[in-house]
C-alpha positions in Angstrom: 84.3 -147.2 80.8 83.1 -149.6 77.7 82.2 -148.0 74.4 79.1 -149.9 74.6 76.5 -147.2 75.5 72.6 -146.9 75.3 71.5 -144.3 73.4 70.3 -142.1 76.1 73.6 -141.9 77.7 76.2 -139.9 76.3 79.3 -141.7 74.6 82.1 -141.8 76.8 85.1 -143.8 76.0 86.7 -143.8 79.3 86.5 -141.6 82.6 90.4 -140.8 82.5 91.9 -138.3 80.6 94.3 -138.8 77.2 96.8 -139.8 79.3 94.7 -141.9 81.6 95.0 -140.0 84.6 91.9 -139.7 87.1 89.4 -136.9 86.1 88.9 -133.8 88.2 86.0 -133.4 90.5 84.6 -131.0 87.7 84.8 -133.2 84.7 83.1 -136.0 86.7 80.2 -133.3 87.9 80.1 -132.3 84.2 79.5 -135.8 83.3 77.1 -136.7 86.2 75.0 -133.7 84.9 75.1 -135.0 81.3 74.0 -138.3 82.3 71.1 -137.2 84.3 69.9 -134.7 81.4 70.2 -137.4 79.3 67.6 -139.6 81.0 65.4 -136.9 81.2 65.7 -135.8 84.8 66.5 -132.2 86.1 70.4 -132.3 87.0 69.9 -129.4 89.2 68.6 -131.6 91.8 71.2 -134.3 91.6 74.8 -134.1 92.0 77.9 -136.1 92.6 77.8 -135.9 96.2 74.1 -136.7 96.3 74.8 -139.6 93.9 77.8 -141.2 96.5 75.6 -140.7 99.4 72.6 -142.5 97.7 74.7 -145.3 96.7 76.3 -145.8 100.0 72.8 -145.8 101.6 71.3 -148.3 99.2 74.1 -150.8 99.7 73.8 -150.5 103.2 70.1 -150.9 103.3 70.3 -154.1 101.0 73.0 -155.6 102.8 73.1 -154.2 106.3 77.0 -154.3 105.7 77.9 -151.4 108.1 81.7 -152.1 107.8 81.7 -152.4 104.0 80.1 -149.1 103.6 82.4 -147.6 106.1 85.2 -148.7 103.9 83.5 -147.8 100.4 83.1 -144.3 102.0 86.8 -143.9 103.3 85.2 -143.3 106.8 87.6 -144.6 109.6 85.0 -143.2 112.5 81.6 -145.0 113.0 79.9 -141.9 114.3 80.9 -140.0 110.8 79.2 -143.0 108.7 76.4 -143.4 110.9 75.8 -139.5 110.4 76.3 -139.9 106.9 74.0 -142.3 106.2 71.2 -141.1 108.5 71.3 -144.4 110.4 69.0 -143.7 113.8 69.2 -145.5 116.7 66.3 -147.8 116.1 67.8 -149.0 113.0 71.3 -149.9 114.8 69.2 -151.6 117.7 67.2 -153.6 114.8 70.6 -154.5 113.2 72.2 -155.7 116.4 69.3 -157.8 117.0 69.7 -159.7 113.5 73.2 -160.8 114.2 73.9 -163.6 116.4 77.4 -163.9 117.8 
């Protein structure tokens, strides 16, 4: 992550450890909590999983690209992705009608 941050976000040099390894889930959860608190929201209402789900849902709603979201989430089964995104049958039918083959 670049060193350039706004005044409201905590300064974080990178998301890796000193040896540039991936951070742990706990470290990421603490960062998310700090970022949420820094913008004045109650961190107890947000977590790493809720942000993951929100991001996936927003990408799906804006692009309608189900396969891209499925890949980003790491799911292989369509049913899992549908359940995760909360897609209802009406949404799926509406998308299917918009796509010409």
